[in-house]
Structure formats: C-alpha cells, structure tokens
N, C-alpha and C positions, 0 to 999 in steps of 0.2 A: 553445442550448448555448453556453457560453463557448468561445472559441478554445482549443484544446488544444496543448500543446507537441508538437513533432515526435516526440519519444520516446514520448509517450503514444499518439499516433496509430499509430505503428509497432507498439506492443504490442497495441493493440486490433485492428489489421489482422492480426497474427499469430494472435490468438485466432479471428478470423473465418476465417482460412485453415485453421486446424485443424478448425473446424466444417464447412467446405466439402469436406473429404476425402470422396470418394464411398464408398470401401470402409470399411465399418463396423469391420472388424478393424484396418485400418491406422490409422483415426482413433483408435480406443481405445488402440492401442499408442503412438501419437504423444503423446496426451494423458497417458497414464500416465508416459511419460518426462519430460514437462514437470513433472508434479505431484511426481515423485520429487525434483526439484531445487527445487521451489517453497518448501519449508520453509526451506532455507538462504537462498534468494533473498529471501524475505519478511523474514527476520530482518535480512539485510543492508540491505534497503531501509529498515527502521525505524531502523537505526543511522545510515545516511546522513541520513535526514530529521532525526533528533535533532540531529546535528552541525550541520546547516544552520540549524536553529532556534536553536541556541546561537550560531552565527555571527551571525545576525540580531540577537540580543540584544546581542552584543559590539559591533555596529555602532550601537547606541543605539536600536534599535526597541523600542517598547512591546509588551506582550503583546497589547494590542488591535490594534495595527498588524500584528503577526505573524499573529494570528487572521484578520484581514481578508485578508491576502495569501493565506493557506491556505484561506480560506473555511470556517473552523471557529470555534467560540467561543473567546474568549481563554483560558478556563480549560483547554480542550483543548490549546491551544498550550503552556501551562505544563506540562501532563502529559506531552506529547511531549518537552519539554526534559528532564524528569526520567526519561525512559525508561519511563514508565508506559503500559501498553497499555489500549486501550478495554475496556469491560466488556460488549461485545456478545456475546462468547462465554460460554456457561455454564461455571461451574466444573466440575471433574471430578465433584464430588458432585452438582451439579444435573443433569449429563448422565446420570448413572447412575440418577437417580430417575425 
C-alpha cells in the first residue's frame, strides 16, 4: 500500500477505534453520531477536492498529471474539477427498482 498522509491514517484509526468499542450499544450510538454528520462532511470534502484540482490546473498541470497525482483516470480528474460525482451510486429510480 502506498504511504498515506497523516490525516488519512488518523481517519482510518478513528474508524478502527469505533469498531473496537466493546459495548455494542455504545458502538452503535457512536457510529450513528458520526454518520449523522457524514453527509455534510462528505459534501465538504468533495468541494475541497474540487478546489484543489482547480488549483492544480491553474498551476499548469495537465489533466493526465492531475489524474496521476490522484491515482484516477484523467477523465475522472476533469469530472471532479466540474463538480461531477461518480456514477457508482444508483439513481433514485434504479434504487427503487
């Protein structure tokens, strides 16, 4: 595995710490509290990433270079810059089917 930034490691350690809570009820409550804030945090992370990708473009980086930096295809880097989300999640219509 490639070396992870400290912030990523701390996040993963926090998830592991939640998993290691012995009391089932306490664990469920703690995770519920995290998930309640996750929607807003997830959206904010996407906004921050989009701005950083745009910053890289302003610095003269090509889409290929940005994709390589992020370990994504260059077309995904372009989509991120436009604020487009991935299509891994089914649409509402697909989810209902």
